[in-house]
C-alpha positions as CSV (number, residue, x, y, z in Angstrom):
1,M,-20.9,11.5,-10.0
2,G,-20.6,8.6,-7.6
3,S,-16.8,8.8,-7.7
4,T,-16.9,12.6,-7.1
5,R,-19.2,12.2,-4.1
6,R,-16.9,9.5,-2.6
7,A,-13.9,11.7,-3.1
8,F,-15.6,14.6,-1.3
9,S,-16.7,12.3,1.5
10,S,-13.2,10.8,1.9
11,A,-11.7,14.3,2.1
12,F,-13.4,14.7,5.5
13,D,-12.6,11.2,6.9
14,V,-10.1,11.1,9.7
15,N,-8.8,7.8,11.0
16,W,-8.1,8.8,14.6
17,R,-6.3,5.5,15.4
18,S,-3.6,6.3,12.8
19,L,-2.5,9.5,14.5
20,A,1.3,9.3,15.2
21,P,2.4,12.1,17.6
22,V,5.9,10.9,18.2
23,T,6.6,10.4,14.5
24,G,5.2,13.9,14.0
25,L,7.4,15.5,16.7
26,I,10.6,13.8,15.5
27,T,9.9,14.6,11.9
28,A,9.1,18.3,12.7
29,I,12.2,19.0,14.8
30,P,14.6,19.6,11.9
31,V,12.2,21.8,10.1
32,V,11.9,24.1,13.1
33,V,15.6,24.0,13.8
34,V,16.7,25.1,10.3
35,F,14.0,27.7,10.1
36,G,14.9,29.1,13.5
37,V,18.6,29.2,12.7
38,G,18.0,31.1,9.5
39,L,16.0,33.7,11.3
40,V,18.6,34.0,14.1
41,L,21.1,34.8,11.3
42,H,18.7,37.5,10.0
43,N,18.3,35.7,6.7
44,P,14.6,35.0,6.1
45,R,15.2,33.8,2.6
46,A,17.7,31.2,3.8
47,A,15.3,30.2,6.6
48,I,12.5,29.6,4.2
49,T,14.6,27.8,1.7
50,M,16.2,25.4,4.2
51,A,12.8,24.8,5.9
52,V,11.1,24.0,2.6
53,G,13.9,21.5,1.8
54,A,13.5,19.9,5.3
55,N,9.7,19.8,4.9
56,L,9.8,18.1,1.5
57,V,12.1,15.4,2.8
58,A,9.8,15.1,5.9
59,I,6.8,14.4,3.5
60,V,8.9,11.8,1.6
61,S,9.7,10.1,4.9
62,L,6.0,9.9,5.8
63,V,5.1,8.6,2.3
64,G,7.8,5.9,2.7
65,A,7.0,5.0,6.3
66,P,7.6,2.9,8.2
67,K,11.0,2.7,6.5
68,L,12.5,5.1,4.1
69,P,15.7,3.8,2.4
70,L,18.6,6.2,3.1
71,R,19.6,6.3,-0.6
72,L,16.2,7.6,-1.5
73,A,16.3,10.2,1.2
74,L,19.7,11.5,0.1
75,L,18.7,11.3,-3.5
76,D,15.8,13.6,-2.7
77,A,18.1,16.0,-1.0
78,V,20.5,16.1,-4.0
79,A,17.6,16.3,-6.5
80,L,16.0,19.3,-4.7
81,G,19.3,21.2,-4.7
82,M,20.0,20.5,-8.3
83,S,16.5,21.5,-9.3
84,V,16.8,24.9,-7.5
85,M,20.3,25.4,-8.9
86,F,19.3,24.8,-12.6
87,G,16.1,26.7,-12.1
88,T,18.0,29.8,-10.8
89,I,20.6,29.6,-13.5
90,T,18.0,29.5,-16.3
91,G,15.6,32.0,-14.6
92,G,17.0,34.9,-16.6
93,H,16.2,33.2,-19.9
94,P,12.5,32.3,-19.8
95,W,12.7,30.2,-23.0
96,L,15.5,28.1,-21.6
97,H,13.9,27.9,-18.1
98,T,10.7,26.6,-19.7
99,A,12.5,24.2,-22.1
100,L,14.3,22.6,-19.2
101,L,10.9,21.9,-17.6
102,V,10.2,19.4,-20.3
103,P,12.8,16.7,-19.4
104,W,12.3,17.5,-15.7
105,C,8.6,16.8,-16.0
106,F,9.0,13.8,-18.3
107,A,11.5,12.1,-15.9
108,A,9.2,12.9,-12.9
109,G,6.3,11.4,-14.7
110,M,8.1,8.2,-15.7
111,S,9.3,7.8,-12.1
112,V,5.9,6.3,-11.1
113,I,7.0,3.0,-12.6
114,F,9.6,2.6,-9.7
115,G,7.1,3.1,-6.9
116,Q,5.1,5.7,-4.9
117,T,8.1,7.1,-3.0
118,Q,10.1,7.6,-6.2
119,A,7.0,9.3,-7.8
120,V,6.9,11.8,-4.9
121,L,10.6,12.5,-5.4
122,G,9.9,13.3,-9.0
123,S,7.0,15.7,-8.1
124,Q,9.2,17.4,-5.5
125,A,12.0,18.0,-8.1
126,I,9.4,19.9,-10.2
127,V,8.2,21.8,-7.2
128,A,11.8,22.8,-6.2
129,Y,12.4,23.9,-9.8
130,V,9.3,26.0,-10.3
131,V,9.0,27.4,-6.8
132,L,12.4,27.8,-5.2
133,G,14.2,28.1,-8.6
134,R,11.9,30.7,-10.1
135,F,14.3,33.7,-9.4
136,S,17.1,34.4,-11.8
137,G,20.6,34.7,-10.5
138,S,24.3,34.1,-11.1
139,A,25.9,30.7,-11.0
140,L,27.2,31.5,-7.5
141,T,23.7,32.5,-6.3
142,A,22.3,29.3,-7.9
143,V,24.8,27.1,-6.1
144,H,24.2,29.0,-2.9
145,L,20.4,28.5,-3.0
146,G,20.8,24.9,-4.1
147,L,23.1,24.2,-1.2
148,L,20.7,25.8,1.2
149,V,17.8,23.6,0.2
150,T,20.0,20.6,0.2
151,L,21.3,21.5,3.6
152,G,17.8,21.7,5.0
153,A,16.9,18.4,3.4
154,V,20.2,16.8,4.7
155,V,19.5,18.1,8.2
156,E,16.1,16.3,8.1
157,V,17.7,13.1,6.9
158,G,20.5,13.4,9.5
159,A,18.0,14.0,12.3
160,L,16.0,11.0,11.4
161,L,19.2,9.0,11.3
162,V,20.5,10.2,14.6
163,L,17.2,9.7,16.3
164,R,17.3,6.1,15.2
165,L,17.9,5.0,18.7
166,P,17.0,1.6,20.2
167,P,13.2,2.0,20.8
168,T,11.1,0.6,23.5
169,L,8.3,-1.6,22.3
170,R,5.2,0.5,22.6
171,Y,5.1,1.3,19.0
172,Q,5.8,-2.3,18.0
173,R,3.0,-3.4,20.3
174,A,0.6,-1.0,18.6
175,M,1.5,-2.4,15.2
176,V,1.1,-6.0,16.4
177,S,-2.2,-5.1,18.0
178,T,-3.4,-3.5,14.8
179,A,-2.5,-6.7,12.9
180,L,-4.4,-8.9,15.4
181,S,-7.4,-6.5,15.2
182,N,-7.5,-6.7,11.4
183,L,-7.2,-10.5,11.6
184,A,-10.2,-10.6,14.0
185,Q,-12.3,-8.5,11.6
186,Y,-11.4,-10.8,8.7
187,A,-12.2,-14.0,10.7
188,A,-16.0,-14.0,10.2
189,A,-16.2,-11.6,7.3
190,P,-18.2,-12.5,4.1
191,T,-16.4,-15.1,2.0
192,E,-15.7,-12.7,-0.8
193,T,-13.7,-10.4,1.4
194,S,-10.0,-10.0,0.5
195,A,-7.4,-11.0,3.1
196,F,-4.7,-8.7,1.6
197,G,-5.3,-5.9,4.1
198,V,-4.6,-8.4,6.9
199,L,-1.4,-9.5,5.1
200,V,-0.2,-5.9,4.8
201,S,-0.8,-5.2,8.5
202,I,1.0,-8.4,9.5
203,D,3.9,-7.5,7.2
204,A,4.0,-4.1,8.8
205,A,4.2,-5.6,12.3
206,Q,6.9,-7.9,11.2
207,Q,8.8,-5.1,9.6
208,V,9.0,-3.0,12.8
209,L,10.1,-6.1,14.7
210,S,13.1,-6.6,12.4
211,P,16.6,-6.8,13.9
212,L,17.6,-3.7,12.0
213,S,14.7,-1.7,13.4
214,L,15.4,-2.8,16.9
215,L,19.2,-2.7,16.7
216,G,19.7,-6.2,18.0
217,R,17.2,-6.2,20.8
218,S,16.0,-9.6,21.9
219,D,13.1,-8.7,24.2
220,D,10.7,-8.7,21.2
221,R,10.7,-12.5,20.7
222,D,7.2,-13.0,22.1
223,L,5.8,-10.3,19.8
224,R,7.6,-12.0,16.9
225,A,6.0,-15.3,17.8
226,I,2.6,-13.7,18.0
227,V,3.1,-12.3,14.4
228,D,4.1,-15.7,13.2
229,Q,0.9,-17.3,14.7
230,A,-1.2,-14.5,13.2
231,R,0.3,-15.2,9.8
232,R,-0.6,-18.9,10.0
233,A,-4.1,-18.0,11.2
234,R,-4.7,-15.7,8.3
235,L,-4.0,-18.6,5.9
236,D,-6.5,-20.8,7.8
237,F,-9.1,-18.0,7.7
238,T,-8.5,-17.6,3.9
239,T,-8.9,-21.3,3.3
240,L,-12.0,-21.5,5.5
241,A,-13.5,-18.6,3.4
242,G,-13.2,-20.8,0.3
243,L,-14.6,-23.9,2.1
244,R,-17.5,-21.8,3.5
245,A,-18.4,-20.5,0.0
246,R,-18.5,-24.1,-1.3
247,L,-20.6,-25.3,1.6
248,A,-23.1,-22.5,0.9
249,E,-23.8,-24.2,-2.4
250,L,-24.2,-27.7,-1.0
251,D,-25.6,-27.5,2.6
252,T,-26.3,-24.3,4.6
253,T,-27.4,-26.1,7.7
254,V,-23.9,-26.2,9.2
255,L,-22.9,-22.7,8.2
256,D,-24.3,-21.0,11.3
257,E,-22.3,-23.2,13.7
258,V,-19.1,-22.6,11.6
259,H,-19.8,-18.9,11.8
260,D,-20.3,-19.1,15.6
261,A,-16.9,-20.9,15.8
262,L,-15.2,-18.1,13.8
263,V,-16.9,-15.4,15.9
264,A,-15.5,-17.1,19.0
265,V,-12.0,-17.0,17.5
266,A,-12.5,-13.4,16.4
267,D,-13.6,-12.3,19.8
268,G,-10.7,-14.0,21.4
269,V,-8.2,-12.4,19.0
270,T,-9.8,-9.0,19.6
271,Q,-9.4,-9.3,23.3
272,L,-5.7,-10.3,22.9
273,S,-5.1,-7.4,20.5
274,L,-6.3,-5.0,23.2
275,T,-4.0,-6.6,25.8
276,V,-1.0,-6.4,23.4
277,R,-1.6,-2.7,23.0
278,R,-2.1,-2.2,26.8
279,P,-0.2,-4.9,28.7
280,G,-1.7,-6.0,31.9
281,Q,-5.3,-5.4,30.8
282,S,-7.5,-8.4,31.7
283,N,-9.4,-10.2,28.9
284,S,-11.6,-13.2,28.3
285,W,-9.8,-15.0,25.5
286,R,-9.9,-18.3,27.5
287,D,-13.7,-18.1,27.5
288,N,-13.6,-17.7,23.8
289,S,-11.3,-20.7,23.4
290,T,-13.7,-22.8,25.5
291,Q,-16.6,-21.6,23.4
292,L,-14.8,-22.5,20.2
293,Q,-14.1,-26.0,21.4
294,R,-17.7,-26.5,22.4
295,V,-18.8,-25.6,18.8
296,I,-16.2,-27.9,17.3
297,D,-17.4,-30.8,19.6
298,N,-21.0,-30.1,18.5
299,L,-20.1,-30.2,14.8
300,E,-18.1,-33.4,15.2
301,S,-21.1,-35.0,17.0
302,R,-23.5,-34.0,14.1
303,L,-21.1,-35.3,11.5
304,A,-20.7,-38.6,13.4
305,V,-24.5,-39.1,13.4
306,G,-24.4,-38.9,9.5
307,G,-27.1,-37.9,7.1
308,F,-24.9,-35.5,5.2
309,D,-23.8,-35.7,1.5
310,V,-20.4,-37.2,0.9
311,D,-19.0,-33.9,-0.4
312,V,-20.4,-32.1,2.6
313,Q,-18.7,-34.6,4.9
314,T,-15.4,-34.1,3.1
315,L,-15.7,-30.3,3.2
316,M,-16.6,-30.3,6.9
317,A,-13.7,-32.6,7.8
318,Q,-11.4,-29.9,6.3
319,V,-13.4,-27.1,8.1
320,L,-13.0,-28.9,11.4
321,A,-9.3,-29.4,10.9
322,H,-8.9,-25.7,10.3
323,L,-11.0,-24.7,13.2
324,D,-9.0,-27.0,15.4
325,A,-5.8,-25.4,14.1
326,L,-7.2,-21.9,14.9
327,G,-8.0,-23.1,18.4
328,G,-4.4,-24.0,18.9
329,Q,-3.2,-20.7,17.4
330,L,-5.6,-18.8,19.7
331,R,-4.2,-20.6,22.8
332,S,-0.7,-20.0,21.6
333,I,-1.2,-16.3,21.1
334,G,-3.0,-16.1,24.4
335,H,-0.1,-17.7,26.3
336,L,2.5,-15.5,24.4
337,V,0.5,-12.3,25.3
338,E,0.3,-13.3,29.0
339,R,4.1,-14.0,29.0
340,D,5.0,-10.8,27.1
341,S,6.8,-8.0,29.0
342,S,4.9,-4.8,29.6
343,D,7.6,-2.2,30.0
344,A,7.6,-0.3,26.7
345,S,7.0,3.2,25.5
346,H,6.3,4.8,22.2
347,G,9.0,4.7,19.5
348,A,9.0,6.1,16.0
349,W,9.6,4.7,12.6
350,R,13.2,4.1,11.6
351,L,15.3,5.2,8.7
352,D,16.5,2.2,6.8
353,V,20.3,2.5,6.7
354,R,20.9,-0.4,4.3
355,W,22.5,1.0,1.1
356,G,20.9,-1.4,-1.4
357,G,19.8,-1.0,-4.9
358,L,23.0,0.3,-6.4
359,S,24.3,-2.9,-8.0
360,A,24.9,-3.0,-11.7
361,A,22.1,-5.6,-12.1
362,R,19.6,-3.3,-10.4
363,W,20.6,-0.4,-12.6
364,R,20.1,-2.6,-15.7
365,D,16.7,-3.8,-14.4
366,N,15.6,-0.2,-13.8
367,F,16.9,0.9,-17.2
368,N,15.0,-2.0,-18.9
369,L,11.9,-1.2,-17.0
370,F,12.1,2.5,-18.1
371,R,12.8,1.5,-21.7
372,D,9.9,-1.0,-21.8
373,N,7.5,1.7,-20.7
374,L,8.4,4.1,-23.5
375,R,5.4,3.2,-25.5
376,R,2.1,4.8,-26.2
377,D,-0.1,2.3,-24.3
378,S,2.0,2.5,-21.1
379,S,0.1,4.4,-18.4
380,A,3.5,5.8,-17.1
381,F,4.4,7.1,-20.5
382,R,1.0,8.7,-21.0
383,H,1.3,10.2,-17.4
384,A,4.7,11.7,-18.2
385,I,3.5,13.3,-21.4
386,R,0.4,14.7,-19.6
387,L,2.6,16.0,-16.9
388,V,4.8,17.9,-19.4
389,V,1.8,19.4,-21.2
390,A,-0.1,20.3,-17.9
391,V,2.9,22.0,-16.3
392,L,3.7,24.0,-19.4
393,L,0.0,24.9,-19.7
394,A,-0.1,26.0,-16.1
395,T,3.1,28.1,-16.6
396,A,1.7,29.8,-19.7
397,L,-1.7,30.4,-18.1
398,A,-0.2,32.0,-15.0
399,H,1.9,34.3,-17.2
400,W,-1.1,35.2,-19.4
401,L,-3.3,36.0,-16.4
402,N,-0.4,37.8,-14.8
403,L,-1.0,36.0,-11.5
404,P,1.1,37.4,-8.7
405,R,2.2,34.0,-7.5
406,G,1.4,32.0,-10.6
407,Y,4.2,29.5,-9.9
408,W,1.8,27.8,-7.5
409,V,-0.4,26.7,-10.4
410,A,2.5,24.6,-11.8
411,F,3.2,23.4,-8.3
412,A,-0.4,22.3,-7.9
413,V,-0.3,20.4,-11.2
414,A,3.0,18.7,-10.3
415,V,1.6,17.3,-7.0
416,M,-2.0,16.6,-8.2
417,L,-1.7,15.0,-11.6
418,K,-1.7,11.2,-11.2
419,P,-1.4,8.3,-13.6
420,D,-5.0,7.2,-12.9
421,Y,-8.3,9.0,-12.6
422,S,-9.4,7.7,-9.2
423,T,-6.2,8.8,-7.4
424,L,-6.3,12.1,-9.3
425,L,-9.8,12.7,-8.2
426,R,-9.3,11.8,-4.5
427,R,-6.0,13.6,-4.2
428,G,-7.2,16.6,-6.1
429,V,-10.3,17.0,-4.0
430,G,-8.4,16.4,-0.8
431,R,-5.8,19.0,-1.8
432,V,-8.3,21.7,-2.7
433,V,-10.3,21.1,0.5
434,G,-7.1,21.0,2.6
435,T,-5.7,24.1,0.9
436,A,-8.9,26.1,1.6
437,L,-8.7,25.2,5.2
438,G,-5.0,25.7,5.6
439,A,-4.9,29.0,3.7
440,S,-7.8,30.3,5.9
441,L,-6.0,29.2,9.1
442,A,-2.7,30.8,8.0
443,A,-4.4,34.1,7.0
444,V,-6.3,34.3,10.3
445,A,-3.2,33.5,12.4
446,V,-0.9,36.0,10.7
447,S,-3.4,38.8,10.4
448,E,-4.6,38.5,14.1
449,L,-1.3,37.6,15.8
450,H,1.2,39.6,13.7
451,P,3.8,37.2,15.0
452,S,7.4,38.0,15.7
453,Y,10.2,35.8,14.5
454,A,10.1,33.9,17.7
455,L,6.3,33.4,17.7
456,T,6.5,32.4,14.0
457,T,9.1,29.7,14.8
458,V,6.8,28.4,17.6
459,L,3.8,28.4,15.1
460,I,5.9,26.5,12.6
461,G,6.8,23.9,15.3
462,V,3.2,23.4,16.3
463,L,1.9,23.2,12.7
464,A,4.7,20.9,11.5
465,T,4.2,18.5,14.4
466,V,0.4,18.4,14.0
467,A,0.7,18.1,10.2
468,Y,3.1,15.2,10.3
469,T,1.1,13.6,13.2
470,T,-2.1,13.6,11.1
471,W,-0.5,12.5,7.8
472,P,-1.4,8.8,8.1
473,A,-4.8,9.7,9.5
474,S,-6.1,12.2,6.9
475,F,-4.5,13.5,3.7
476,S,-6.8,16.5,3.5
477,V,-6.2,17.6,7.1
478,A,-2.4,17.0,6.8
479,I,-2.1,18.9,3.5
480,G,-4.1,21.7,4.9
481,L,-1.8,22.0,7.9
482,V,1.3,21.8,5.5
483,T,-0.3,24.7,3.5
484,A,-0.7,26.8,6.6
485,L,2.9,25.9,7.6
486,V,4.3,27.1,4.3
487,L,2.2,30.3,4.2
488,I,3.3,31.2,7.8
489,M,6.9,30.5,6.7
490,L,6.4,32.9,3.8
491,S,4.9,35.6,6.1
492,V,8.4,36.5,7.4
493,S,9.2,37.9,3.9
494,T,5.7,39.1,2.8
495,T,3.3,41.7,4.2
496,N,0.0,40.7,2.7
497,S,-0.7,37.4,4.3
498,V,-4.4,37.3,3.4
499,G,-3.7,38.1,-0.2
500,T,-1.0,35.3,-0.2
501,A,-3.5,32.8,1.2
502,L,-6.2,33.8,-1.4
503,D,-3.6,33.5,-4.2
504,R,-2.6,30.1,-3.0
505,L,-6.2,28.9,-3.0
506,L,-6.9,30.3,-6.5
507,D,-3.8,28.8,-7.9
508,V,-4.5,25.4,-6.4
509,V,-8.0,25.4,-7.9
510,L,-6.6,26.3,-11.3
511,G,-4.0,23.6,-11.0
512,A,-6.8,21.1,-10.1
513,V,-8.8,22.1,-13.2
514,I,-5.8,21.9,-15.5
515,S,-4.8,18.5,-14.1
516,A,-8.3,17.1,-14.6
517,A,-8.7,18.6,-18.0
518,T,-5.4,17.2,-19.2
519,Y,-6.2,13.7,-18.0
520,L,-9.6,13.7,-19.5
521,A,-8.3,15.0,-22.8
522,W,-5.9,12.0,-23.1
523,P,-6.9,9.4,-20.5
524,S,-5.0,6.2,-19.9
525,S,-6.9,3.1,-20.8
526,P,-6.8,0.9,-17.7
527,A,-7.3,-2.2,-19.9
528,Q,-3.6,-2.8,-20.4
529,D,-2.7,-2.3,-16.7
530,V,-5.5,-4.6,-15.7
531,R,-4.5,-7.3,-18.2
532,N,-0.9,-7.1,-17.0
533,A,-1.9,-7.4,-13.4
534,E,-4.2,-10.4,-14.2
535,S,-1.4,-12.0,-16.3
536,A,1.0,-11.7,-13.3
537,L,-1.7,-13.1,-11.0
538,F,-2.3,-16.3,-13.1
539,S,1.4,-16.8,-13.7
540,A,2.0,-16.6,-9.9
541,L,-1.0,-19.0,-9.3
542,A,0.6,-21.5,-11.8
543,R,3.8,-21.6,-9.8
544,Y,1.8,-22.1,-6.5
545,V,-0.5,-24.7,-7.9
546,D,2.5,-26.6,-9.4
547,E,4.3,-26.8,-6.0
548,V,1.2,-27.7,-4.1
549,L,0.1,-30.5,-6.5
550,K,3.6,-32.0,-6.4
551,F,3.2,-32.0,-2.6
552,S,-0.3,-33.5,-2.8
553,F,0.9,-36.2,-5.2
554,G,3.6,-37.4,-2.8
555,D,6.7,-35.4,-4.0
556,E,9.1,-33.8,-1.5
557,V,8.9,-30.1,-1.6
558,D,10.6,-27.2,0.1
559,S,8.1,-25.7,2.6
560,K,9.7,-22.3,2.3
561,S,9.3,-22.4,-1.4
562,V,5.6,-23.3,-1.1
563,A,5.1,-20.4,1.4
564,G,7.0,-18.0,-0.9
565,R,4.8,-19.0,-3.9
566,S,1.7,-18.5,-1.7
567,R,2.9,-15.1,-0.7
568,T,3.6,-14.0,-4.2
569,A,0.2,-15.2,-5.4
570,H,-1.5,-13.2,-2.6
571,F,0.4,-10.0,-3.6
572,R,-0.4,-10.5,-7.3
573,Y,-4.1,-11.0,-6.4
574,A,-4.0,-7.7,-4.4
575,T,-2.4,-5.9,-7.3
576,A,-5.0,-7.2,-9.7
577,E,-7.8,-6.3,-7.4
578,A,-6.4,-2.8,-7.0
579,A,-6.0,-2.5,-10.8
580,V,-9.6,-3.6,-11.4
581,G,-10.8,-1.2,-8.7
582,R,-9.0,1.7,-10.3
583,S,-10.3,0.8,-13.8
584,L,-13.9,1.0,-12.5
585,E,-13.2,4.6,-11.5
586,E,-12.0,5.6,-15.0
587,P,-14.2,7.4,-17.5
588,S,-16.6,4.8,-19.1
589,A,-15.1,5.2,-22.6
590,T,-11.7,3.7,-21.5
591,R,-13.0,0.9,-19.2
592,S,-13.0,-2.7,-20.1
593,N,-15.9,-5.0,-19.3
594,P,-16.4,-4.9,-15.5
595,Q,-18.2,-8.2,-15.3
596,V,-15.3,-10.0,-17.0
597,E,-12.7,-8.3,-14.8
598,R,-14.7,-9.1,-11.6
599,G,-15.2,-12.7,-12.8
600,L,-11.5,-13.2,-13.4
601,L,-10.8,-11.8,-9.9
602,S,-13.3,-14.2,-8.4
603,S,-11.8,-17.1,-10.3
604,G,-8.3,-16.2,-9.1
605,L,-9.5,-16.1,-5.5
606,R,-11.2,-19.5,-5.9
607,I,-8.0,-20.9,-7.4
608,L,-6.0,-19.5,-4.5
609,R,-8.3,-20.8,-1.8
610,A,-8.6,-24.3,-3.4
611,T,-4.8,-24.5,-3.6
612,H,-4.6,-23.5,0.1
613,A,-7.0,-26.3,1.0
614,L,-4.9,-28.8,-1.0
615,R,-1.7,-27.6,0.7
616,F,-3.1,-27.8,4.2
617,E,-4.5,-31.2,3.6
618,A,-1.1,-32.3,2.3
619,E,0.5,-31.0,5.5
620,R,-1.8,-33.2,7.4
621,D,-0.6,-36.2,5.3
622,A,-3.7,-36.2,3.1
623,T,-1.6,-37.1,0.0
624,T,-1.7,-39.8,-2.7
625,S,0.9,-41.5,-4.9
626,T,1.4,-39.9,-8.3
627,T,0.4,-41.7,-11.5
628,P,0.8,-40.8,-15.2
629,A,-2.8,-39.5,-15.2
630,L,-2.2,-37.3,-12.2
631,E,1.0,-36.0,-13.6
632,D,-0.9,-35.2,-16.8
633,L,-3.6,-33.4,-14.7
634,R,-0.9,-31.3,-12.9
635,R,0.7,-30.3,-16.2
636,A,-2.7,-29.5,-17.7
637,L,-3.7,-27.3,-14.8
638,V,-0.3,-25.5,-14.7
639,A,-0.3,-25.1,-18.5
640,A,-3.9,-23.6,-18.4
641,L,-2.8,-21.1,-15.8
642,D,0.4,-20.2,-17.7
643,N,-1.8,-19.7,-20.7
644,L,-4.0,-17.3,-18.8
645,G,-0.8,-15.5,-17.8
646,E,0.1,-14.8,-21.4
647,A,-0.5,-11.4,-23.0
648,E,-2.8,-13.1,-25.6
649,P,-4.0,-16.4,-24.3
650,A,-4.3,-19.2,-26.9
651,P,-6.8,-22.1,-26.9
652,V,-5.6,-24.7,-24.4
653,V,-4.2,-28.0,-25.8
654,T,-5.4,-30.2,-23.0
655,S,-8.7,-29.5,-21.3
656,P,-8.3,-29.3,-17.5
657,R,-11.8,-30.9,-17.1
658,G,-10.9,-33.8,-19.4
659,A,-7.6,-34.4,-17.6
660,F,-9.5,-34.4,-14.3
661,R,-12.0,-36.9,-15.5
662,F,-9.2,-39.1,-16.8
663,A,-7.4,-38.9,-13.4
664,S,-10.5,-39.5,-11.3
665,A,-10.2,-43.2,-11.7
666,D,-6.6,-43.2,-10.2
667,L,-7.8,-41.1,-7.3
668,S,-10.4,-43.8,-6.6
669,L,-8.1,-46.8,-7.1
670,H,-5.4,-45.5,-4.8
671,D,-7.8,-44.7,-2.0
672,A,-6.8,-41.1,-2.1
673,P,-8.3,-38.9,0.6
674,A,-11.7,-37.6,-0.7
675,S,-10.6,-34.0,0.0
676,I,-8.1,-34.2,-2.9
677,A,-10.7,-34.9,-5.5
678,L,-13.1,-32.3,-4.0
679,N,-10.5,-29.6,-4.0
680,L,-9.2,-30.5,-7.4
681,D,-12.8,-30.3,-8.8
682,E,-13.0,-26.7,-7.4
683,L,-9.6,-25.9,-8.9
684,V,-10.6,-27.2,-12.3
685,N,-14.0,-25.4,-12.3
686,A,-12.3,-22.1,-11.3
687,I,-9.6,-22.4,-14.1
688,N,-12.3,-23.3,-16.7
689,T,-14.3,-20.3,-15.6
690,A,-11.3,-18.0,-16.0
691,S,-10.5,-19.5,-19.4
692,H,-14.1,-18.9,-20.7
693,L,-14.0,-15.3,-19.4
694,I,-10.7,-14.6,-21.1
695,A,-12.0,-16.0,-24.4
696,S,-15.3,-14.1,-24.3
């Protein structure tokens, strides 16, 4: 019941800061144009077909924002046309029309393994088949309808490509501002808070500042530098979170001052984020920088007096080093913001024109991925089978009940049924709520206004713009407006608009019930997905730990390689966290032990943070010379992590704790910095904890 309440609550949430009016307007223009042209030519059916094709590509572009690969956009256009063509050709033979749905649905279901955008393309192919291809016709008619929907889709793609003009930097500033704001929120957050959301927003800011997005502009260099500083600050904050958690176990008397220092940094970054969004706005970041330095000075004075445990002294030395680095990053961002140019206006997301992904190696990889998921325990395979069964069931039920527009039941199933229960629940509730609101809006608008072709086109333009504007802010609101948009499109060829709206609502509710019942009848066990995500996490941590320990033990390492290992580990952690989160929303009969999964996540985060701490200490020359015992320790830690990354972990050959005890003498004899032993101790404890949890 808790999941259902959360789903209903989220259906009414609107993130007003995510509204994208320029994106909405640019995306809506082609839909309005093709619809209006069709009406001018006195061909309502062509107008609706082309506009639906353009609308479907518009939705894909919003799902794939901020960049949609051109090859996927054109693939969608072609797939829509082929779906309509085959649907129309087989429409006169119900058994063949239904039989062809089976491979269509199976392929669409399996497409989830390639990503969210590809999954949407698969769902849209089913929609085009069951909705636009539902009428029987000759081969010539089928080709004609297929070309119309493809034409509408290509017009949408072409418009987005043509409108890919060199933008000014207002949109880019907004993205950088959001990244800084998220960074500030994370600064003094509880130590268990994940930093992945900050990483995603920084990546998004960097993406819209890419040379491809800006077509070679060079006046974004200050914003690029700000993003670079924010990325480094995120690592410092992440490492500090681990150090704060360990301090909380040893001595809490200094935590308040550390928190005050982080709040000072957060307030300064918040001020700067506002100035990035609105250049010229005054702020007080310099006061925050002064406050930070004051706290650092006080902490250094307290440590100089003494009276603290040796481990606390070592931890605090690292804390102060990171706070000092954050002070430098705050000043650097402040100076960059002050120097940054202020003449920019809003731009929209850009179509990615690079034609990648068609190499033979990529095709082989995709085929192997598809083949590897053709097994009963694969969530993608189970989703594909459920989708086939649910769409066929929806088609049969609509026929049995003699529903006037029963194709919408299969449509609802195609867009609602998801590979996991939590997404199915949230999207299902959001779509039902949105459809109810959108159908009501369309019914009232058409029945009260009785719009002409010209007014209908205006309504389509307004609804499309507002729907695409609100897409990133609220799924329920956006899908409701898209529902109203489609119903008003259909009003040019139907007379009973209220009946059409009621039919749409009834069919969507039936589709939601069928989707939920099909999933619950044969749910996907999240255990395998969770285990795969955890295996990938620990394998990535093994590579990161290996690189950092080589660095700490005096070897030369490639800084880019270390950064890449760190980044991969962060993404793997976020994937594992999401997988565990989804598993907790699944029916209790299919879930694994939540305490074990949370414990493994916690251990993974501890390993990541301890490795960060070792890395940053090594970058400050806090290293030691390697010895056979230290090499054995490195190999033991990496081997233990690699073992955790196996599908079925085996008992470890060398105990990390034993290897650490054996190497401790070398750390003392070589006068290694105390921080190395302390961070290694945390690393060993976290790995041992994960090993015990896996074995339990």
